[in-house]
C-alpha positions as semicolon CSV with decimal commas, in nm:
position;residue;x (nm);y (nm);z (nm)
1;X;14,042;10,141;5,306
2;X;14,322;10,204;5,593
3;X;14,168;10,484;5,741
4;X;13,857;10,328;5,781
5;X;13,920;10,002;5,929
6;X;14,085;10,248;6,173
7;X;13,799;10,477;6,204
8;X;13,573;10,144;6,257
9;X;13,798;10,017;6,506
10;X;13,837;10,325;6,745
11;X;13,476;10,291;6,718
12;X;13,410;9,943;6,827
13;X;13,709;10,046;7,121
14;X;13,494;10,292;7,262
15;X;13,175;10,114;7,220
16;X;13,313;9,795;7,399
17;X;13,499;10,012;7,692
18;X;13,123;10,203;7,743
19;X;13,171;10,375;8,062
20;X;13,475;10,259;8,221
21;X;13,705;10,525;8,339
22;X;14,132;10,495;8,457
23;X;14,263;10,561;8,804
24;X;14,345;10,919;8,691
25;X;13,946;11,012;8,616
26;X;13,944;10,945;8,183
27;X;13,759;10,785;7,994
28;X;13,932;10,578;7,692
29;X;13,606;10,586;7,511
30;X;13,555;10,967;7,460
31;X;13,993;10,968;7,323
32;X;13,904;10,697;7,083
33;X;13,597;10,891;6,967
34;X;13,834;11,225;6,947
35;X;14,054;11,010;6,742
36;X;13,781;10,856;6,504
37;X;13,663;11,268;6,513
38;X;13,999;11,390;6,364
39;X;14,053;11,072;6,095
40;X;13,703;11,206;5,954
41;X;13,760;11,593;5,910
42;X;14,089;11,517;5,779
43;X;13,920;11,237;5,524
44;X;13,617;11,554;5,463
45;X;13,883;11,853;5,473
46;X;14,040;11,654;5,216
47;X;13,749;11,614;4,964
48;X;13,653;11,979;5,019
49;X;14,048;12,064;4,910
50;X;14,106;11,850;4,641
51;X;14,369;11,694;4,792
52;X;14,379;11,309;4,790
53;X;14,689;11,284;5,032
54;X;14,405;11,392;5,317
55;X;14,195;11,056;5,247
56;X;14,352;10,799;5,038
57;X;14,677;10,664;5,180
58;X;14,978;10,590;4,883
59;X;14,824;10,301;4,666
60;X;14,551;10,142;4,906
61;X;14,209;10,228;4,865
62;X;14,137;10,567;4,977
63;X;13,793;10,633;5,252
64;X;13,504;10,723;5,077
65;X;13,294;11,035;5,138
66;X;12,985;10,954;5,317
67;X;13,270;10,688;5,489
68;X;13,374;11,043;5,645
69;X;13,036;11,134;5,752
70;X;12,960;10,807;5,850
71;X;13,245;10,816;6,113
72;X;13,240;11,176;6,174
73;X;12,863;11,176;6,311
74;X;12,912;10,815;6,470
75;X;13,185;10,957;6,688
76;X;13,012;11,270;6,748
77;X;12,716;11,014;6,868
78;X;12,976;10,859;7,088
79;X;13,118;11,178;7,305
80;X;12,735;11,330;7,326
81;X;12,609;10,954;7,419
82;X;12,760;10,994;7,822
83;X;12,702;11,460;7,869
84;X;12,789;11,364;8,247
85;X;13,124;11,193;8,245
86;X;13,410;11,271;8,143
87;X;13,532;11,618;7,958
88;X;13,130;11,603;7,821
89;X;13,072;11,660;8,111
90;X;13,222;12,018;8,115
91;X;13,145;12,032;7,720
92;X;12,769;12,039;7,805
93;X;12,764;12,171;8,161
94;X;12,635;12,521;8,287
95;X;12,986;12,652;8,326
96;X;13,148;12,940;8,162
97;X;13,358;12,720;7,995
98;X;13,074;12,448;7,837
99;X;12,887;12,745;7,717
100;X;13,226;12,886;7,547
101;X;13,310;12,570;7,366
102;X;12,923;12,460;7,278
103;X;12,903;12,871;7,061
104;X;13,275;12,825;6,960
105;X;13,341;12,538;6,828
106;X;13,077;12,465;6,565
107;X;13,131;12,781;6,448
108;X;13,497;12,753;6,408
109;X;13,488;12,485;6,255
110;X;13,313;12,540;5,923
111;X;13,455;12,894;5,891
112;X;13,826;12,805;5,926
113;X;13,771;12,546;5,648
114;X;13,541;12,741;5,424
115;X;13,890;13,018;5,457
116;X;14,178;12,744;5,328
117;X;13,921;12,641;5,070
118;X;13,914;12,986;4,912
119;X;14,328;12,991;5,026
120;X;14,325;12,687;4,848
121;X;14,159;12,745;4,531
122;X;14,256;13,170;4,512
123;X;14,632;12,996;4,464
124;X;14,476;12,811;4,200
125;X;14,377;12,979;3,970
126;X;14,675;13,241;4,034
127;X;14,443;13,550;4,202
128;X;14,709;13,602;4,412
129;X;15,059;13,412;4,568
130;X;15,057;13,161;4,816
131;X;15,241;13,438;5,062
132;X;14,948;13,708;4,977
133;X;14,716;13,450;5,042
134;X;14,843;13,323;5,401
135;X;14,864;13,671;5,496
136;X;14,524;13,692;5,398
137;X;14,409;13,391;5,568
138;X;14,599;13,483;5,859
139;X;14,445;13,901;5,900
140;X;14,040;13,755;5,792
141;X;14,127;13,426;6,078
142;X;14,199;13,760;6,309
143;X;13,933;13,891;6,243
144;X;13,704;13,614;6,244
145;X;13,841;13,437;6,590
146;X;13,799;13,814;6,780
147;X;13,498;13,849;6,664
148;X;13,329;13,509;6,761
149;X;13,534;13,580;7,137
150;X;13,376;13,943;7,141
151;X;13,062;13,774;7,080
152;X;13,116;13,508;7,324
153;X;13,275;13,707;7,575
154;X;12,959;13,949;7,588
155;X;12,819;13,598;7,665
156;X;13,015;13,505;7,957
157;X;12,993;13,902;8,104
158;X;12,631;13,815;8,105
159;X;12,629;13,569;8,317
160;X;12,892;13,630;8,525
161;X;12,619;13,939;8,606
162;X;12,373;13,772;8,625
163;X;12,565;13,492;8,874
164;X;12,682;13,781;9,100
165;X;12,280;13,918;9,135
166;X;12,199;13,577;9,238
167;X;12,486;13,467;9,462
168;X;12,409;13,886;9,598
169;X;12,049;13,744;9,670
170;X;12,172;13,466;9,857
171;X;12,385;13,648;10,047
172;X;12,097;13,916;10,129
173;X;11,899;13,558;10,273
174;X;12,184;13,388;10,463
175;X;12,297;13,693;10,625
176;X;11,939;13,858;10,688
177;X;11,769;13,499;10,798
178;X;11,589;13,478;11,104
179;X;11,712;13,162;11,168
180;X;12,003;12,973;11,228
181;X;12,202;12,926;10,859
182;X;12,508;12,751;10,865
183;X;12,766;12,526;10,603
184;X;12,908;12,253;10,763
185;X;13,137;11,980;10,629
186;X;13,160;11,621;10,697
187;X;13,541;11,742;10,835
188;X;13,356;11,881;11,170
189;X;13,409;12,263;11,140
190;X;13,168;12,514;10,973
191;X;13,283;12,652;10,687
192;X;12,983;13,027;10,728
193;X;12,731;13,073;10,975
194;X;12,490;13,317;10,944
195;X;12,479;13,692;11,187
196;X;12,134;13,513;11,367
197;X;12,381;13,205;11,473
198;X;12,653;13,466;11,581
199;X;12,439;13,699;11,761
200;X;12,269;13,394;11,956
201;X;12,535;13,196;12,134
202;X;12,749;13,612;12,102
203;X;13,125;13,402;11,914
204;X;13,216;13,544;11,611
205;X;13,202;13,402;11,231
206;X;13,551;13,284;11,291
207;X;13,572;13,179;11,629
208;X;13,331;12,905;11,487
209;X;13,420;12,870;11,169
210;X;13,754;12,785;11,336
211;X;13,711;12,497;11,547
212;X;13,521;12,163;11,542
213;X;13,138;12,280;11,614
214;X;13,131;11,972;11,859
215;X;13,379;12,231;12,138
216;X;13,001;12,367;12,150
217;X;12,792;12,111;12,154
218;X;12,696;11,946;12,570
219;X;12,891;11,672;12,647
220;X;12,569;11,500;12,697
221;X;12,472;11,531;12,310
222;X;12,813;11,518;12,127
223;X;12,787;11,128;12,085
224;X;12,416;11,214;11,900
225;X;12,546;11,479;11,713
226;X;12,821;11,234;11,616
227;X;12,613;10,999;11,485
228;X;12,416;11,274;11,271
229;X;12,705;11,329;11,110
230;X;12,772;10,970;10,977
231;X;12,484;10,932;10,870
232;X;12,488;11,264;10,673
233;X;12,781;11,130;10,568
234;X;12,656;10,828;10,391
235;X;12,339;11,123;10,249
236;X;12,060;11,044;10,533
237;X;11,944;11,359;10,585
238;X;11,846;11,522;10,949
239;X;11,502;11,667;11,043
240;X;11,435;11,836;11,409
241;X;11,779;11,666;11,492
242;X;11,779;11,818;11,889
243;X;12,095;11,912;12,078
244;X;12,267;12,197;12,282
245;X;12,503;12,437;12,202
246;X;12,748;12,654;12,472
247;X;12,667;13,021;12,418
248;X;12,956;13,257;12,503
249;X;12,893;13,396;12,843
250;X;12,846;13,006;12,967
251;X;12,471;12,939;12,889
252;X;12,337;12,713;12,689
253;X;12,068;12,688;12,443
254;X;11,850;12,440;12,286
255;X;11,801;12,425;11,884
256;X;11,675;12,192;11,627
257;X;11,837;12,152;11,336
258;X;11,705;12,030;10,949
259;X;11,992;11,943;10,738
260;X;12,059;11,805;10,425
261;X;12,383;11,692;10,289
262;X;12,507;11,757;9,897
263;X;12,802;11,735;9,718
264;X;12,868;11,444;9,948
265;X;13,129;11,593;10,169
266;X;12,918;11,988;10,248
267;X;12,680;12,001;10,490
268;X;12,384;12,263;10,424
269;X;12,224;12,321;10,762
270;X;11,886;12,541;10,890
271;X;11,825;12,573;11,310
272;X;11,564;12,707;11,504
273;X;11,618;12,822;11,919
274;X;11,391;12,584;12,110
275;X;11,553;12,706;12,433
276;X;11,204;12,811;12,544
277;X;11,011;12,527;12,456
278;X;11,242;12,352;12,648
279;X;11,146;12,507;12,908
280;X;10,773;12,504;12,857
281;X;10,790;12,096;12,838
282;X;10,948;12,066;13,175
283;X;10,796;12,273;13,300
284;X;10,467;12,081;13,145
285;X;10,616;11,793;13,323
286;X;10,721;11,938;13,589
287;X;10,277;12,072;13,634
288;X;10,154;11,704;13,520
289;X;10,362;11,529;13,828
290;X;10,216;11,771;14,041
291;X;9,862;11,740;13,927
292;X;9,943;11,370;13,917
293;X;10,038;11,400;14,319
294;X;9,725;11,627;14,337
295;X;9,452;11,439;14,118
296;X;9,632;11,087;14,355
297;X;9,553;11,267;14,624
298;X;9,221;11,391;14,571
299;X;9,123;11,053;14,490
300;X;9,266;10,916;14,823
301;X;9,024;11,257;14,986
302;X;8,726;11,164;14,798
303;X;8,797;10,811;14,890
304;X;8,821;10,914;15,287
305;X;8,503;11,162;15,223
306;X;8,316;10,839;15,128
307;X;8,388;10,628;15,363
308;X;8,312;10,946;15,607
309;X;7,942;10,985;15,422
310;X;7,847;10,630;15,489
311;X;7,996;10,658;15,841
312;X;7,857;10,953;15,948
313;X;7,515;10,842;15,812
314;X;7,577;10,541;16,052
315;X;7,675;10,669;16,312
316;X;7,369;10,972;16,339
317;X;7,075;10,767;16,183
318;X;7,185;10,524;16,522
319;X;7,112;10,832;16,788
320;X;6,793;10,964;16,549
321;X;6,665;10,651;16,578
322;X;6,722;10,596;16,889
323;X;6,564;11,020;16,952
324;X;6,275;10,950;16,769
325;X;6,183;10,596;16,931
326;X;6,213;10,745;17,281
327;X;6,041;11,018;17,264
328;X;5,730;10,813;17,072
329;X;5,773;10,546;17,374
330;X;5,807;10,822;17,566
331;X;5,489;11,017;17,454
332;X;5,341;10,661;17,436
333;X;5,451;10,570;17,832
334;X;5,333;10,948;17,991
335;X;5,054;11,078;17,724
336;X;4,807;11,096;18,030
337;X;5,014;11,266;18,205
338;X;5,166;11,523;17,984
339;X;4,997;11,832;17,869
340;X;5,023;12,060;17,581
341;X;5,309;12,226;17,639
342;X;5,495;11,860;17,679
343;X;5,330;11,756;17,397
344;X;5,433;11,984;17,206
345;X;5,859;11,956;17,288
346;X;5,759;11,608;17,223
347;X;5,595;11,668;16,839
348;X;5,922;11,896;16,778
349;X;6,214;11,678;16,889
350;X;6,031;11,393;16,690
351;X;6,028;11,722;16,346
352;X;6,388;11,777;16,442
353;X;6,531;11,421;16,462
354;X;6,298;11,384;16,120
355;X;6,452;11,681;15,931
356;X;6,817;11,596;16,093
357;X;6,743;11,221;15,873
358;X;6,641;11,447;15,540
359;X;6,984;11,627;15,587
360;X;7,148;11,388;15,584
361;X;6,948;11,193;15,319
362;X;7,039;11,502;15,080
363;X;7,374;11,493;15,181
364;X;7,463;11,172;15,101
365;X;7,214;11,194;14,711
366;X;7,443;11,546;14,672
367;X;7,756;11,313;14,716
368;X;7,704;11,059;14,480
369;X;7,577;11,239;14,224
370;X;7,992;11,305;14,168
371;X;8,036;10,929;14,219
372;X;7,835;10,811;13,923
373;X;7,890;10,743;13,603
374;X;7,748;10,888;13,285
375;X;7,530;10,743;12,996
376;X;7,544;11,026;12,769
377;X;7,167;11,007;12,509
378;X;6,963;11,182;12,373
379;X;6,711;11,278;12,621
380;X;6,337;11,450;12,633
381;X;6,334;11,690;12,905
382;X;5,955;11,752;12,784
383;X;5,848;11,428;12,873
384;X;6,000;11,373;13,171
385;X;5,787;11,703;13,322
386;X;5,510;11,610;13,232
387;X;5,572;11,256;13,433
388;X;5,667;11,454;13,678
389;X;5,381;11,681;13,708
390;X;5,146;11,389;13,731
391;X;5,348;11,272;14,065
392;X;5,288;11,607;14,196
393;X;4,909;11,657;14,094
394;X;4,895;11,296;14,248
395;X;5,048;11,368;14,574
396;X;4,808;11,744;14,667
397;X;4,527;11,644;14,444
398;X;4,388;12,005;14,562
399;X;4,591;12,191;14,445
400;X;4,505;12,401;14,072
401;X;4,792;12,517;13,885
402;X;4,824;12,588;13,531
403;X;5,149;12,399;13,381
404;X;5,314;12,465;13,005
405;X;5,542;12,244;12,887
406;X;5,713;12,290;12,568
407;X;5,702;11,995;12,379
408;X;5,984;11,756;12,248
409;X;6,325;11,962;12,432
410;X;6,534;11,720;12,337
411;X;6,894;11,695;12,516
412;X;7,208;11,549;12,521
413;X;7,297;11,321;12,860
414;X;7,222;11,140;13,141
415;X;6,809;11,047;13,211
416;X;6,906;10,904;13,550
417;X;7,055;11,296;13,643
418;X;6,813;11,458;13,412
419;X;6,538;11,328;13,580
420;X;6,646;11,479;13,952
421;X;6,776;11,801;13,788
422;X;6,378;11,849;13,621
423;X;6,252;11,729;13,974
424;X;6,393;11,994;14,205
425;X;6,406;12,304;13,963
426;X;5,951;12,162;13,931
427;X;5,959;12,049;14,246
428;X;6,037;12,426;14,409
429;X;5,832;12,586;14,083
430;X;5,535;12,358;14,266
431;X;5,657;12,460;14,606
432;X;5,672;12,816;14,630
433;X;5,392;12,900;14,387
434;X;5,206;12,736;14,712
435;X;5,037;13,053;14,812
436;X;4,978;13,229;14,479
437;X;4,564;13,119;14,365
438;X;4,651;13,160;13,998
439;X;4,946;13,001;13,993
440;X;5,184;12,932;13,665
441;X;5,469;12,685;13,636
442;X;5,606;12,691;13,255
443;X;5,886;12,472;13,084
444;X;6,036;12,591;12,753
445;X;6,343;12,629;12,549
446;X;6,498;12,896;12,322
447;X;6,797;12,831;12,092
448;X;7,120;13,049;12,173
449;X;7,305;13,290;11,917
450;X;7,572;12,962;11,867
451;X;7,288;12,663;11,789
452;X;7,277;12,530;12,177
453;X;6,935;12,504;12,369
454;X;6,865;12,691;12,658
455;X;6,619;12,533;12,854
456;X;6,348;12,740;13,122
457;X;6,235;12,676;13,388
458;X;5,951;12,907;13,520
459;X;5,723;13,058;13,803
460;X;5,508;13,308;13,927
461;X;5,536;13,221;14,283
462;X;5,726;13,434;14,551
463;X;6,026;13,501;14,411
464;X;6,354;13,526;14,604
465;X;6,589;13,903;14,614
466;X;6,802;13,879;14,334
467;X;7,114;14,073;14,525
468;X;7,135;13,707;14,659
469;X;7,132;13,535;14,397
470;X;7,465;13,372;14,382
471;X;7,354;13,184;14,739
472;X;7,102;13,049;14,585
473;X;7,334;12,700;14,500
474;X;7,462;12,689;14,778
475;X;7,407;12,328;14,993
476;X;7,197;12,425;15,292
477;X;7,129;12,800;15,135
478;X;6,825;12,880;15,217
479;X;6,678;13,218;15,104
480;X;6,314;13,103;15,318
481;X;6,268;13,045;15,634
482;X;6,166;12,679;15,677
483;X;5,852;12,772;15,875
484;X;5,748;12,968;15,584
485;X;5,851;12,672;15,315
486;X;5,969;12,325;15,404
487;X;6,314;12,177;15,238
488;X;6,663;12,118;15,311
489;X;6,851;12,329;15,081
490;X;7,054;12,073;14,854
491;X;6,802;12,053;14,564
492;X;6,953;12,363;14,361
493;X;7,332;12,234;14,550
494;X;7,198;11,914;14,343
495;X;7,126;12,094;14,002
496;X;7,366;12,286;13,994
497;X;7,639;11,973;14,027
498;X;7,382;11,783;13,768
499;X;7,451;12,104;13,504
500;X;7,863;12,130;13,666
501;X;7,876;11,765;13,555
502;X;7,690;11,801;13,212
503;X;7,950;12,069;13,119
504;X;7,667;12,344;13,082
505;X;7,589;12,654;13,361
506;X;7,320;12,767;13,562
507;X;7,143;13,152;13,646
508;X;6,919;13,209;13,808
509;X;6,679;13,573;13,777
510;X;6,355;13,646;14,027
511;X;6,221;13,906;14,214
512;X;6,064;13,912;14,560
513;X;5,685;13,833;14,464
514;X;5,727;13,774;14,075
515;X;5,826;13,471;14,077
516;X;6,151;13,268;13,902
517;X;6,311;13,152;13,633
518;X;6,634;12,877;13,579
519;X;6,789;12,815;13,304
520;X;7,035;12,620;13,238
521;X;7,240;12,516;12,941
522;X;7,439;12,113;12,877
523;X;7,751;12,131;12,708
524;X;7,898;12,413;12,653
525;X;8,311;12,431;12,575
526;X;8,455;12,793;12,796
527;X;8,309;12,956;13,038
528;X;8,373;13,300;12,783
529;X;8,084;13,078;12,556
530;X;7,858;13,003;12,889
531;X;7,772;13,298;13,002
532;X;7,757;13,431;12,673
533;X;7,532;13,130;12,592
534;X;7,305;13,172;12,918
535;X;7,305;13,578;12,878
536;X;7,137;13,520;12,532
């Protein structure tokens, strides 16, 4: 049939044209499919109304019923195969127009075909005249069409109410947001800004949207900002881009932007005021620079002190050796002519020289503690304590001291430094219990509230006045006279220096004639925790 052939040509041409569009944006495949659909609909209507003229042309073979149905569905398939292009983009979209089309058209077509068939059938059977049939058809069509419009209007009205509600919520969010929200364009203008934006910069929304936003950007940041807009125009989102914006009072604010392009011409942006953060960064950089300078100065001072220490050691030792040597020579040369007083003077000179040598050695050892490289590993303080006590007993075999050492006191630290620490603490306990016939020294440990190991060295010696405990750990600070107990006053300063190098804290408790207890913790991170751990 000619109409069948024409429908096939239309379908084939539509399939061949595919997704091609004209320079005006029209898609030929849609128009070809629509024509095919109309030819098929006319043929089907002819079969319904039994009007051969609608599905047959003169003496040519008519279009078959099943052919009309097939072409109808094929043309609809061709239309709906690309719902996102051309006119179908509107019909299949979420807009009110698409909703109206999808609701009305599928109902109107069969209803009007049915009404037309009733009108034709009524005229054939003589139920009413032709004019009456047209009038009835018109009235019923108006009623049905009005009902359908009202039916669709109700849905459109509800959709519009929902849309307005969403818009109000978005506007409320946009206006109440504490962040700076803006909608800009690739043309360099703000389309909309929220009140927070206006409040920060001091400009009104009209002032911000009425001029290119580049006029508000710092001159040093204009090029970088233009580069970001170019990238956004190409569809690349921006995260944490920072530039400076001018305020109405002439000051500048640092803003950090996160922007995403949409619809090819609009830019949706969120910004935060990072001015204080920038000031803090600058302050930190300056502080770091100052710290680097101070560190360099301290290193220079340390080198000078080290050089000074060795120089003093060398320069002082030579006179001390001279003093000690000449005192000995004087004693040998004039020993017979010296009385007890003279020999006492010479002995005091030699002992003073020896003590001066001990003080110099103590100072050098204390200085070396800050320079020695630490080798941190697990150290058994109990084993160190037992070895030291064995040395003390060998050096003083006549002393009877009860020693109690808790087993396996293990800590993390430098073995050499911790041995020096224990030697000073145990040496003090051994020395200051010398006048107690029932001397007792304890080495133990407890676990603090945070799982830290608190090490303790306790004795029942002469103790000290707790009011002056803050002086114990200073160099050359002594609470007992040299005549009463010999020493250089360096030992506890050395202990404090070693504990500090291990990131810990040391504490002393005692009372006169009631002994002393020294507690220390290694590896405490904060000063507050240190106090809590030691107190615990």
